[in-house]
mmJSON file of the N, C-alpha and C atoms, coordinates in Angstrom:
{"data_MODEL":{"atom_site":{
"group_PDB":["ATOM","ATOM","ATOM","ATOM","ATOM","ATOM","ATOM","ATOM","ATOM","ATOM","ATOM","ATOM","ATOM","ATOM","ATOM","ATOM","ATOM","ATOM","ATOM","ATOM","ATOM","ATOM","ATOM","ATOM","ATOM","ATOM","ATOM","ATOM","ATOM","ATOM","ATOM","ATOM","ATOM","ATOM","ATOM","ATOM","ATOM","ATOM","ATOM","ATOM","ATOM","ATOM","ATOM","ATOM","ATOM","ATOM","ATOM","ATOM","ATOM","ATOM","ATOM","ATOM","ATOM","ATOM","ATOM","ATOM","ATOM","ATOM","ATOM","ATOM","ATOM","ATOM","ATOM","ATOM","ATOM","ATOM","ATOM","ATOM","ATOM","ATOM","ATOM","ATOM","ATOM","ATOM","ATOM","ATOM","ATOM","ATOM","ATOM","ATOM","ATOM","ATOM","ATOM","ATOM","ATOM","ATOM","ATOM","ATOM","ATOM","ATOM","ATOM","ATOM","ATOM","ATOM","ATOM","ATOM","ATOM","ATOM","ATOM","ATOM","ATOM","ATOM","ATOM","ATOM","ATOM","ATOM","ATOM","ATOM","ATOM","ATOM","ATOM","ATOM","ATOM","ATOM","ATOM","ATOM","ATOM","ATOM","ATOM","ATOM","ATOM","ATOM","ATOM","ATOM","ATOM","ATOM","ATOM","ATOM","ATOM","ATOM","ATOM","ATOM","ATOM","ATOM","ATOM","ATOM","ATOM","ATOM","ATOM","ATOM","ATOM","ATOM","ATOM","ATOM","ATOM","ATOM","ATOM","ATOM","ATOM","ATOM","ATOM","ATOM","ATOM","ATOM","ATOM","ATOM","ATOM","ATOM","ATOM","ATOM","ATOM","ATOM","ATOM","ATOM","ATOM","ATOM","ATOM","ATOM","ATOM","ATOM","ATOM","ATOM","ATOM","ATOM","ATOM","ATOM","ATOM","ATOM","ATOM","ATOM","ATOM","ATOM","ATOM","ATOM","ATOM","ATOM","ATOM","ATOM","ATOM","ATOM","ATOM","ATOM","ATOM","ATOM","ATOM","ATOM","ATOM","ATOM","ATOM","ATOM","ATOM","ATOM","ATOM","ATOM","ATOM","ATOM","ATOM","ATOM","ATOM","ATOM","ATOM","ATOM","ATOM","ATOM","ATOM","ATOM","ATOM","ATOM","ATOM"],
"id":[1,2,3,4,5,6,7,8,9,10,11,12,13,14,15,16,17,18,19,20,21,22,23,24,25,26,27,28,29,30,31,32,33,34,35,36,37,38,39,40,41,42,43,44,45,46,47,48,49,50,51,52,53,54,55,56,57,58,59,60,61,62,63,64,65,66,67,68,69,70,71,72,73,74,75,76,77,78,79,80,81,82,83,84,85,86,87,88,89,90,91,92,93,94,95,96,97,98,99,100,101,102,103,104,105,106,107,108,109,110,111,112,113,114,115,116,117,118,119,120,121,122,123,124,125,126,127,128,129,130,131,132,133,134,135,136,137,138,139,140,141,142,143,144,145,146,147,148,149,150,151,152,153,154,155,156,157,158,159,160,161,162,163,164,165,166,167,168,169,170,171,172,173,174,175,176,177,178,179,180,181,182,183,184,185,186,187,188,189,190,191,192,193,194,195,196,197,198,199,200,201,202,203,204,205,206,207,208,209,210,211,212,213,214,215,216,217,218,219],
"type_symbol":["N","C","C","N","C","C","N","C","C","N","C","C","N","C","C","N","C","C","N","C","C","N","C","C","N","C","C","N","C","C","N","C","C","N","C","C","N","C","C","N","C","C","N","C","C","N","C","C","N","C","C","N","C","C","N","C","C","N","C","C","N","C","C","N","C","C","N","C","C","N","C","C","N","C","C","N","C","C","N","C","C","N","C","C","N","C","C","N","C","C","N","C","C","N","C","C","N","C","C","N","C","C","N","C","C","N","C","C","N","C","C","N","C","C","N","C","C","N","C","C","N","C","C","N","C","C","N","C","C","N","C","C","N","C","C","N","C","C","N","C","C","N","C","C","N","C","C","N","C","C","N","C","C","N","C","C","N","C","C","N","C","C","N","C","C","N","C","C","N","C","C","N","C","C","N","C","C","N","C","C","N","C","C","N","C","C","N","C","C","N","C","C","N","C","C","N","C","C","N","C","C","N","C","C","N","C","C","N","C","C","N","C","C","N","C","C","N","C","C"],
"label_atom_id":["N","CA","C","N","CA","C","N","CA","C","N","CA","C","N","CA","C","N","CA","C","N","CA","C","N","CA","C","N","CA","C","N","CA","C","N","CA","C","N","CA","C","N","CA","C","N","CA","C","N","CA","C","N","CA","C","N","CA","C","N","CA","C","N","CA","C","N","CA","C","N","CA","C","N","CA","C","N","CA","C","N","CA","C","N","CA","C","N","CA","C","N","CA","C","N","CA","C","N","CA","C","N","CA","C","N","CA","C","N","CA","C","N","CA","C","N","CA","C","N","CA","C","N","CA","C","N","CA","C","N","CA","C","N","CA","C","N","CA","C","N","CA","C","N","CA","C","N","CA","C","N","CA","C","N","CA","C","N","CA","C","N","CA","C","N","CA","C","N","CA","C","N","CA","C","N","CA","C","N","CA","C","N","CA","C","N","CA","C","N","CA","C","N","CA","C","N","CA","C","N","CA","C","N","CA","C","N","CA","C","N","CA","C","N","CA","C","N","CA","C","N","CA","C","N","CA","C","N","CA","C","N","CA","C","N","CA","C","N","CA","C","N","CA","C","N","CA","C","N","CA","C","N","CA","C"],
"label_alt_id":[null,null,null,null,null,null,null,null,null,null,null,null,null,null,null,null,null,null,null,null,null,null,null,null,null,null,null,null,null,null,null,null,null,null,null,null,null,null,null,null,null,null,null,null,null,null,null,null,null,null,null,null,null,null,null,null,null,null,null,null,null,null,null,null,null,null,null,null,null,null,null,null,null,null,null,null,null,null,null,null,null,null,null,null,null,null,null,null,null,null,null,null,null,null,null,null,null,null,null,null,null,null,null,null,null,null,null,null,null,null,null,null,null,null,null,null,null,null,null,null,null,null,null,null,null,null,null,null,null,null,null,null,null,null,null,null,null,null,null,null,null,null,null,null,null,null,null,null,null,null,null,null,null,null,null,null,null,null,null,null,null,null,null,null,null,null,null,null,null,null,null,null,null,null,null,null,null,null,null,null,null,null,null,null,null,null,null,null,null,null,null,null,null,null,null,null,null,null,null,null,null,null,null,null,null,null,null,null,null,null,null,null,null,null,null,null,null,null,null],
"label_comp_id":["UNK","UNK","UNK","UNK","UNK","UNK","UNK","UNK","UNK","UNK","UNK","UNK","UNK","UNK","UNK","UNK","UNK","UNK","UNK","UNK","UNK","UNK","UNK","UNK","UNK","UNK","UNK","UNK","UNK","UNK","UNK","UNK","UNK","UNK","UNK","UNK","UNK","UNK","UNK","UNK","UNK","UNK","UNK","UNK","UNK","UNK","UNK","UNK","UNK","UNK","UNK","UNK","UNK","UNK","UNK","UNK","UNK","UNK","UNK","UNK","UNK","UNK","UNK","UNK","UNK","UNK","UNK","UNK","UNK","UNK","UNK","UNK","UNK","UNK","UNK","UNK","UNK","UNK","UNK","UNK","UNK","UNK","UNK","UNK","UNK","UNK","UNK","UNK","UNK","UNK","UNK","UNK","UNK","UNK","UNK","UNK","UNK","UNK","UNK","UNK","UNK","UNK","UNK","UNK","UNK","UNK","UNK","UNK","UNK","UNK","UNK","UNK","UNK","UNK","UNK","UNK","UNK","UNK","UNK","UNK","UNK","UNK","UNK","UNK","UNK","UNK","UNK","UNK","UNK","UNK","UNK","UNK","UNK","UNK","UNK","UNK","UNK","UNK","UNK","UNK","UNK","UNK","UNK","UNK","UNK","UNK","UNK","UNK","UNK","UNK","UNK","UNK","UNK","UNK","UNK","UNK","UNK","UNK","UNK","UNK","UNK","UNK","UNK","UNK","UNK","UNK","UNK","UNK","UNK","UNK","UNK","UNK","UNK","UNK","UNK","UNK","UNK","UNK","UNK","UNK","UNK","UNK","UNK","UNK","UNK","UNK","UNK","UNK","UNK","UNK","UNK","UNK","UNK","UNK","UNK","UNK","UNK","UNK","UNK","UNK","UNK","UNK","UNK","UNK","UNK","UNK","UNK","UNK","UNK","UNK","UNK","UNK","UNK","UNK","UNK","UNK","UNK","UNK","UNK"],
"label_asym_id":["A","A","A","A","A","A","A","A","A","A","A","A","A","A","A","A","A","A","A","A","A","A","A","A","A","A","A","A","A","A","A","A","A","A","A","A","A","A","A","A","A","A","A","A","A","A","A","A","A","A","A","A","A","A","A","A","A","A","A","A","A","A","A","A","A","A","A","A","A","A","A","A","A","A","A","A","A","A","A","A","A","A","A","A","A","A","A","A","A","A","A","A","A","A","A","A","A","A","A","A","A","A","A","A","A","A","A","A","A","A","A","A","A","A","A","A","A","A","A","A","A","A","A","A","A","A","A","A","A","A","A","A","A","A","A","A","A","A","A","A","A","A","A","A","A","A","A","A","A","A","A","A","A","A","A","A","A","A","A","A","A","A","A","A","A","A","A","A","A","A","A","A","A","A","A","A","A","A","A","A","A","A","A","A","A","A","A","A","A","A","A","A","A","A","A","A","A","A","A","A","A","A","A","A","A","A","A","A","A","A","A","A","A","A","A","A","A","A","A"],
"label_entity_id":["1","1","1","1","1","1","1","1","1","1","1","1","1","1","1","1","1","1","1","1","1","1","1","1","1","1","1","1","1","1","1","1","1","1","1","1","1","1","1","1","1","1","1","1","1","1","1","1","1","1","1","1","1","1","1","1","1","1","1","1","1","1","1","1","1","1","1","1","1","1","1","1","1","1","1","1","1","1","1","1","1","1","1","1","1","1","1","1","1","1","1","1","1","1","1","1","1","1","1","1","1","1","1","1","1","1","1","1","1","1","1","1","1","1","1","1","1","1","1","1","1","1","1","1","1","1","1","1","1","1","1","1","1","1","1","1","1","1","1","1","1","1","1","1","1","1","1","1","1","1","1","1","1","1","1","1","1","1","1","1","1","1","1","1","1","1","1","1","1","1","1","1","1","1","1","1","1","1","1","1","1","1","1","1","1","1","1","1","1","1","1","1","1","1","1","1","1","1","1","1","1","1","1","1","1","1","1","1","1","1","1","1","1","1","1","1","1","1","1"],
"label_seq_id":[1,1,1,2,2,2,3,3,3,4,4,4,5,5,5,6,6,6,7,7,7,8,8,8,9,9,9,10,10,10,11,11,11,12,12,12,13,13,13,14,14,14,15,15,15,16,16,16,17,17,17,18,18,18,19,19,19,20,20,20,21,21,21,22,22,22,23,23,23,24,24,24,25,25,25,26,26,26,27,27,27,28,28,28,29,29,29,30,30,30,31,31,31,32,32,32,33,33,33,34,34,34,35,35,35,36,36,36,37,37,37,38,38,38,39,39,39,40,40,40,41,41,41,42,42,42,43,43,43,44,44,44,45,45,45,46,46,46,47,47,47,48,48,48,49,49,49,50,50,50,51,51,51,52,52,52,53,53,53,54,54,54,55,55,55,56,56,56,57,57,57,58,58,58,59,59,59,60,60,60,61,61,61,62,62,62,63,63,63,64,64,64,65,65,65,66,66,66,67,67,67,68,68,68,69,69,69,70,70,70,71,71,71,72,72,72,73,73,73],
"pdbx_PDB_ins_code":[null,null,null,null,null,null,null,null,null,null,null,null,null,null,null,null,null,null,null,null,null,null,null,null,null,null,null,null,null,null,null,null,null,null,null,null,null,null,null,null,null,null,null,null,null,null,null,null,null,null,null,null,null,null,null,null,null,null,null,null,null,null,null,null,null,null,null,null,null,null,null,null,null,null,null,null,null,null,null,null,null,null,null,null,null,null,null,null,null,null,null,null,null,null,null,null,null,null,null,null,null,null,null,null,null,null,null,null,null,null,null,null,null,null,null,null,null,null,null,null,null,null,null,null,null,null,null,null,null,null,null,null,null,null,null,null,null,null,null,null,null,null,null,null,null,null,null,null,null,null,null,null,null,null,null,null,null,null,null,null,null,null,null,null,null,null,null,null,null,null,null,null,null,null,null,null,null,null,null,null,null,null,null,null,null,null,null,null,null,null,null,null,null,null,null,null,null,null,null,null,null,null,null,null,null,null,null,null,null,null,null,null,null,null,null,null,null,null,null],
"Cartn_x":[0.832,0.0,0.88,1.905,2.796,3.385,3.682,4.281,3.27,1.986,0.961,0.074,0.206,-0.569,0.401,0.686,1.629,1.121,1.936,1.597,2.429,1.948,0.696,-0.483,-1.678,-2.922,-3.986,-4.995,-6.035,-7.12,-7.69,-8.832,-9.624,-10.824,-11.633,-11.759,-11.56,-11.726,-12.678,-13.789,-14.886,-15.188,-15.248,-15.618,-14.511,-13.348,-12.233,-11.251,-10.819,-9.841,-8.462,-7.794,-6.447,-5.545,-4.254,-3.276,-2.707,-2.873,-2.351,-0.886,-0.028,1.416,2.022,1.317,1.847,0.916,1.401,0.589,1.365,0.626,1.236,0.369,0.943,0.203,0.869,1.817,2.504,1.62,1.366,0.536,0.009,-0.712,-1.203,-2.411,-3.008,-4.18,-3.872,-4.65,-4.401,-5.045,-5.222,-5.851,-4.805,-5.183,-4.294,-4.625,-3.646,-3.808,-3.099,-3.601,-2.943,-2.357,-1.187,-0.571,-1.058,-1.834,-2.475,-1.936,-2.003,-1.608,-2.76,-3.042,-4.044,-3.615,-3.543,-3.127,-1.805,-0.848,0.512,0.569,-0.486,-0.493,-0.661,-0.023,-0.13,-1.14,-1.888,-2.899,-2.822,-3.304,-3.517,-5.009,-5.391,-6.796,-6.895,-7.928,-8.136,-8.459,-7.835,-8.067,-9.504,-10.226,-11.62,-12.534,-12.053,-12.875,-12.749,-11.942,-11.709,-12.934,-13.095,-14.011,-13.146,-13.529,-12.674,-13.197,-12.289,-12.567,-12.368,-13.444,-13.315,-12.986,-12.13,-11.745,-10.848,-11.011,-10.122,-8.687,-7.708,-6.312,-5.935,-4.829,-4.287,-4.008,-4.415,-4.167,-5.277,-6.402,-7.493,-8.003,-7.768,-8.206,-7.529,-6.376,-5.71,-6.471,-7.047,-7.889,-9.168,-9.741,-10.935,-10.643,-9.476,-9.087,-8.904,-8.316,-8.158,-9.522,-10.464,-11.81,-12.464,-12.309,-12.866,-12.218,-10.893,-10.163,-10.625,-10.885,-11.292,-12.784,-13.502,-14.928,-15.789,-15.328,-16.057,-16.8,-16.733,-17.464,-18.159],
"Cartn_y":[-1.182,0.0,1.25,1.231,2.389,2.804,1.841,2.147,2.674,2.476,2.819,3.994,4.469,5.638,6.662,7.709,8.717,9.397,9.363,9.989,11.262,12.234,12.269,12.647,12.299,12.725,12.877,13.737,13.94,12.874,12.568,11.651,12.008,11.51,11.663,10.292,10.274,9.069,9.443,8.753,9.059,10.559,11.15,12.547,13.553,13.123,14.028,14.023,15.205,15.318,14.956,14.021,13.584,13.641,13.575,13.459,12.049,11.298,9.929,10.004,9.5,9.579,8.296,7.177,5.898,4.772,3.544,2.363,1.381,0.546,-0.45,-1.7,-2.818,-4.08,-5.088,-4.643,-5.549,-5.822,-7.06,-7.429,-8.832,-9.315,-10.693,-10.898,-9.815,-9.945,-9.336,-9.697,-9.151,-7.783,-7.012,-5.694,-4.674,-3.85,-2.809,-1.495,-0.93,0.333,1.447,2.66,3.852,4.589,5.148,5.989,7.404,7.954,9.25,10.26,11.51,12.596,13.597,14.026,15.068,15.839,17.141,17.999,17.542,17.238,16.836,15.517,14.725,13.406,12.351,11.201,10.091,9.076,8.511,7.499,6.415,5.237,4.187,4.086,3.996,3.849,2.798,1.973,0.986,1.73,1.326,2.023,1.878,0.911,0.724,1.787,2.582,3.61,4.967,5.082,6.374,6.895,8.191,8.94,10.032,10.48,11.417,12.832,13.75,15.184,15.606,15.724,16.022,14.75,14.882,13.733,12.782,11.471,10.512,10.67,10.258,10.401,9.424,9.716,8.824,7.466,6.409,5.058,4.494,5.216,4.756,3.372,2.993,1.657,0.54,0.827,-0.174,-0.389,0.66,0.505,-0.233,0.088,-0.619,-2.11,-2.43,-3.835,-4.53,-3.83,-4.39,-4.694,-3.761,-3.972,-5.197,-5.338,-6.503,-7.787,-7.78,-8.948,-9.322,-8.301,-8.543,-8.858,-8.868,-9.17,-8.024,-6.808,-5.639,-4.895,-5.382,-4.755,-5.8],
"Cartn_z":[0.0,0.0,0.0,0.804,0.938,-0.41,-1.269,-2.571,-3.577,-3.328,-4.307,-3.925,-2.708,-2.264,-1.691,-2.444,-1.958,-0.679,0.334,1.612,1.768,2.471,3.222,2.343,2.835,2.196,3.282,3.042,4.054,3.969,5.113,5.195,6.438,6.494,7.704,8.358,9.663,10.468,11.589,11.685,12.617,12.639,11.455,11.314,11.521,11.963,12.227,11.062,10.654,9.581,10.117,9.442,9.817,8.59,8.832,7.758,7.819,6.747,6.693,6.309,7.2,7.016,6.457,6.595,6.132,6.542,6.389,6.663,7.516,8.25,9.126,9.119,8.76,8.789,9.711,10.501,11.424,12.621,12.861,13.994,13.827,14.829,14.799,13.891,13.377,12.514,11.147,10.134,8.791,8.566,9.634,9.524,9.083,8.121,7.629,8.325,8.974,9.678,8.932,9.13,8.63,9.829,9.639,10.651,10.368,11.287,11.085,12.089,11.684,12.578,12.644,13.862,14.102,15.332,15.198,16.324,16.939,16.093,16.494,17.267,17.223,17.858,16.778,16.983,16.03,16.531,15.569,15.857,14.79,15.126,14.137,13.885,12.621,12.251,11.159,11.22,10.156,8.861,7.771,6.503,6.024,6.531,6.12,6.707,7.651,8.287,7.611,6.576,5.934,5.198,5.259,4.401,3.771,2.589,1.861,1.937,2.085,2.05,0.604,-0.145,-1.568,-2.337,-3.328,-4.152,-3.378,-3.581,-2.921,-3.421,-2.63,-3.035,-4.147,-4.792,-5.812,-5.167,-5.833,-5.338,-4.472,-4.362,-3.502,-3.911,-5.158,-5.596,-4.791,-4.19,-3.357,-2.051,-1.502,-0.312,-0.683,-1.847,-2.311,-2.5,-3.049,-3.239,-1.889,-0.928,0.41,1.038,0.896,1.428,0.783,-0.529,-1.23,-0.732,-0.568,-0.086,1.323,2.155,3.54,3.655,2.505,2.511,2.995,2.811,3.296,2.192,0.974,-0.133,-0.95],
"occupancy":[1.0,1.0,1.0,1.0,1.0,1.0,1.0,1.0,1.0,1.0,1.0,1.0,1.0,1.0,1.0,1.0,1.0,1.0,1.0,1.0,1.0,1.0,1.0,1.0,1.0,1.0,1.0,1.0,1.0,1.0,1.0,1.0,1.0,1.0,1.0,1.0,1.0,1.0,1.0,1.0,1.0,1.0,1.0,1.0,1.0,1.0,1.0,1.0,1.0,1.0,1.0,1.0,1.0,1.0,1.0,1.0,1.0,1.0,1.0,1.0,1.0,1.0,1.0,1.0,1.0,1.0,1.0,1.0,1.0,1.0,1.0,1.0,1.0,1.0,1.0,1.0,1.0,1.0,1.0,1.0,1.0,1.0,1.0,1.0,1.0,1.0,1.0,1.0,1.0,1.0,1.0,1.0,1.0,1.0,1.0,1.0,1.0,1.0,1.0,1.0,1.0,1.0,1.0,1.0,1.0,1.0,1.0,1.0,1.0,1.0,1.0,1.0,1.0,1.0,1.0,1.0,1.0,1.0,1.0,1.0,1.0,1.0,1.0,1.0,1.0,1.0,1.0,1.0,1.0,1.0,1.0,1.0,1.0,1.0,1.0,1.0,1.0,1.0,1.0,1.0,1.0,1.0,1.0,1.0,1.0,1.0,1.0,1.0,1.0,1.0,1.0,1.0,1.0,1.0,1.0,1.0,1.0,1.0,1.0,1.0,1.0,1.0,1.0,1.0,1.0,1.0,1.0,1.0,1.0,1.0,1.0,1.0,1.0,1.0,1.0,1.0,1.0,1.0,1.0,1.0,1.0,1.0,1.0,1.0,1.0,1.0,1.0,1.0,1.0,1.0,1.0,1.0,1.0,1.0,1.0,1.0,1.0,1.0,1.0,1.0,1.0,1.0,1.0,1.0,1.0,1.0,1.0,1.0,1.0,1.0,1.0,1.0,1.0,1.0,1.0,1.0,1.0,1.0,1.0],
"B_iso_or_equiv":[0.0,0.0,0.0,0.0,0.0,0.0,0.0,0.0,0.0,0.0,0.0,0.0,0.0,0.0,0.0,0.0,0.0,0.0,0.0,0.0,0.0,0.0,0.0,0.0,0.0,0.0,0.0,0.0,0.0,0.0,0.0,0.0,0.0,0.0,0.0,0.0,0.0,0.0,0.0,0.0,0.0,0.0,0.0,0.0,0.0,0.0,0.0,0.0,0.0,0.0,0.0,0.0,0.0,0.0,0.0,0.0,0.0,0.0,0.0,0.0,0.0,0.0,0.0,0.0,0.0,0.0,0.0,0.0,0.0,0.0,0.0,0.0,0.0,0.0,0.0,0.0,0.0,0.0,0.0,0.0,0.0,0.0,0.0,0.0,0.0,0.0,0.0,0.0,0.0,0.0,0.0,0.0,0.0,0.0,0.0,0.0,0.0,0.0,0.0,0.0,0.0,0.0,0.0,0.0,0.0,0.0,0.0,0.0,0.0,0.0,0.0,0.0,0.0,0.0,0.0,0.0,0.0,0.0,0.0,0.0,0.0,0.0,0.0,0.0,0.0,0.0,0.0,0.0,0.0,0.0,0.0,0.0,0.0,0.0,0.0,0.0,0.0,0.0,0.0,0.0,0.0,0.0,0.0,0.0,0.0,0.0,0.0,0.0,0.0,0.0,0.0,0.0,0.0,0.0,0.0,0.0,0.0,0.0,0.0,0.0,0.0,0.0,0.0,0.0,0.0,0.0,0.0,0.0,0.0,0.0,0.0,0.0,0.0,0.0,0.0,0.0,0.0,0.0,0.0,0.0,0.0,0.0,0.0,0.0,0.0,0.0,0.0,0.0,0.0,0.0,0.0,0.0,0.0,0.0,0.0,0.0,0.0,0.0,0.0,0.0,0.0,0.0,0.0,0.0,0.0,0.0,0.0,0.0,0.0,0.0,0.0,0.0,0.0,0.0,0.0,0.0,0.0,0.0,0.0],
"pdbx_formal_charge":[null,null,null,null,null,null,null,null,null,null,null,null,null,null,null,null,null,null,null,null,null,null,null,null,null,null,null,null,null,null,null,null,null,null,null,null,null,null,null,null,null,null,null,null,null,null,null,null,null,null,null,null,null,null,null,null,null,null,null,null,null,null,null,null,null,null,null,null,null,null,null,null,null,null,null,null,null,null,null,null,null,null,null,null,null,null,null,null,null,null,null,null,null,null,null,null,null,null,null,null,null,null,null,null,null,null,null,null,null,null,null,null,null,null,null,null,null,null,null,null,null,null,null,null,null,null,null,null,null,null,null,null,null,null,null,null,null,null,null,null,null,null,null,null,null,null,null,null,null,null,null,null,null,null,null,null,null,null,null,null,null,null,null,null,null,null,null,null,null,null,null,null,null,null,null,null,null,null,null,null,null,null,null,null,null,null,null,null,null,null,null,null,null,null,null,null,null,null,null,null,null,null,null,null,null,null,null,null,null,null,null,null,null,null,null,null,null,null,null],
"auth_seq_id":[1,1,1,2,2,2,3,3,3,4,4,4,5,5,5,6,6,6,7,7,7,8,8,8,9,9,9,10,10,10,11,11,11,12,12,12,13,13,13,14,14,14,15,15,15,16,16,16,17,17,17,18,18,18,19,19,19,20,20,20,21,21,21,22,22,22,23,23,23,24,24,24,25,25,25,26,26,26,27,27,27,28,28,28,29,29,29,30,30,30,31,31,31,32,32,32,33,33,33,34,34,34,35,35,35,36,36,36,37,37,37,38,38,38,39,39,39,40,40,40,41,41,41,42,42,42,43,43,43,44,44,44,45,45,45,46,46,46,47,47,47,48,48,48,49,49,49,50,50,50,51,51,51,52,52,52,53,53,53,54,54,54,55,55,55,56,56,56,57,57,57,58,58,58,59,59,59,60,60,60,61,61,61,62,62,62,63,63,63,64,64,64,65,65,65,66,66,66,67,67,67,68,68,68,69,69,69,70,70,70,71,71,71,72,72,72,73,73,73],
"auth_comp_id":["UNK","UNK","UNK","UNK","UNK","UNK","UNK","UNK","UNK","UNK","UNK","UNK","UNK","UNK","UNK","UNK","UNK","UNK","UNK","UNK","UNK","UNK","UNK","UNK","UNK","UNK","UNK","UNK","UNK","UNK","UNK","UNK","UNK","UNK","UNK","UNK","UNK","UNK","UNK","UNK","UNK","UNK","UNK","UNK","UNK","UNK","UNK","UNK","UNK","UNK","UNK","UNK","UNK","UNK","UNK","UNK","UNK","UNK","UNK","UNK","UNK","UNK","UNK","UNK","UNK","UNK","UNK","UNK","UNK","UNK","UNK","UNK","UNK","UNK","UNK","UNK","UNK","UNK","UNK","UNK","UNK","UNK","UNK","UNK","UNK","UNK","UNK","UNK","UNK","UNK","UNK","UNK","UNK","UNK","UNK","UNK","UNK","UNK","UNK","UNK","UNK","UNK","UNK","UNK","UNK","UNK","UNK","UNK","UNK","UNK","UNK","UNK","UNK","UNK","UNK","UNK","UNK","UNK","UNK","UNK","UNK","UNK","UNK","UNK","UNK","UNK","UNK","UNK","UNK","UNK","UNK","UNK","UNK","UNK","UNK","UNK","UNK","UNK","UNK","UNK","UNK","UNK","UNK","UNK","UNK","UNK","UNK","UNK","UNK","UNK","UNK","UNK","UNK","UNK","UNK","UNK","UNK","UNK","UNK","UNK","UNK","UNK","UNK","UNK","UNK","UNK","UNK","UNK","UNK","UNK","UNK","UNK","UNK","UNK","UNK","UNK","UNK","UNK","UNK","UNK","UNK","UNK","UNK","UNK","UNK","UNK","UNK","UNK","UNK","UNK","UNK","UNK","UNK","UNK","UNK","UNK","UNK","UNK","UNK","UNK","UNK","UNK","UNK","UNK","UNK","UNK","UNK","UNK","UNK","UNK","UNK","UNK","UNK","UNK","UNK","UNK","UNK","UNK","UNK"],
"auth_asym_id":["A","A","A","A","A","A","A","A","A","A","A","A","A","A","A","A","A","A","A","A","A","A","A","A","A","A","A","A","A","A","A","A","A","A","A","A","A","A","A","A","A","A","A","A","A","A","A","A","A","A","A","A","A","A","A","A","A","A","A","A","A","A","A","A","A","A","A","A","A","A","A","A","A","A","A","A","A","A","A","A","A","A","A","A","A","A","A","A","A","A","A","A","A","A","A","A","A","A","A","A","A","A","A","A","A","A","A","A","A","A","A","A","A","A","A","A","A","A","A","A","A","A","A","A","A","A","A","A","A","A","A","A","A","A","A","A","A","A","A","A","A","A","A","A","A","A","A","A","A","A","A","A","A","A","A","A","A","A","A","A","A","A","A","A","A","A","A","A","A","A","A","A","A","A","A","A","A","A","A","A","A","A","A","A","A","A","A","A","A","A","A","A","A","A","A","A","A","A","A","A","A","A","A","A","A","A","A","A","A","A","A","A","A","A","A","A","A","A","A"],
"auth_atom_id":["N","CA","C","N","CA","C","N","CA","C","N","CA","C","N","CA","C","N","CA","C","N","CA","C","N","CA","C","N","CA","C","N","CA","C","N","CA","C","N","CA","C","N","CA","C","N","CA","C","N","CA","C","N","CA","C","N","CA","C","N","CA","C","N","CA","C","N","CA","C","N","CA","C","N","CA","C","N","CA","C","N","CA","C","N","CA","C","N","CA","C","N","CA","C","N","CA","C","N","CA","C","N","CA","C","N","CA","C","N","CA","C","N","CA","C","N","CA","C","N","CA","C","N","CA","C","N","CA","C","N","CA","C","N","CA","C","N","CA","C","N","CA","C","N","CA","C","N","CA","C","N","CA","C","N","CA","C","N","CA","C","N","CA","C","N","CA","C","N","CA","C","N","CA","C","N","CA","C","N","CA","C","N","CA","C","N","CA","C","N","CA","C","N","CA","C","N","CA","C","N","CA","C","N","CA","C","N","CA","C","N","CA","C","N","CA","C","N","CA","C","N","CA","C","N","CA","C","N","CA","C","N","CA","C","N","CA","C","N","CA","C","N","CA","C","N","CA","C","N","CA","C","N","CA","C"],
"pdbx_PDB_model_num":[1,1,1,1,1,1,1,1,1,1,1,1,1,1,1,1,1,1,1,1,1,1,1,1,1,1,1,1,1,1,1,1,1,1,1,1,1,1,1,1,1,1,1,1,1,1,1,1,1,1,1,1,1,1,1,1,1,1,1,1,1,1,1,1,1,1,1,1,1,1,1,1,1,1,1,1,1,1,1,1,1,1,1,1,1,1,1,1,1,1,1,1,1,1,1,1,1,1,1,1,1,1,1,1,1,1,1,1,1,1,1,1,1,1,1,1,1,1,1,1,1,1,1,1,1,1,1,1,1,1,1,1,1,1,1,1,1,1,1,1,1,1,1,1,1,1,1,1,1,1,1,1,1,1,1,1,1,1,1,1,1,1,1,1,1,1,1,1,1,1,1,1,1,1,1,1,1,1,1,1,1,1,1,1,1,1,1,1,1,1,1,1,1,1,1,1,1,1,1,1,1,1,1,1,1,1,1,1,1,1,1,1,1,1,1,1,1,1,1]
}}}
């Protein structure tokens, strides 16, 4: 994902505007997280929770493919 979606880009997570700085899939589950920044704090958010502010970022089809793979679409 990191190679196909240029970071940073804006997204909304639970209604809050964040800056997506990168991605993280390291962990015991196959969940893909985004490394987000808001108000100088870093958070992890599941990429499936994103909403777009205006047009989606370049490479959004990779998130759509992930959702399809995970059975979410």
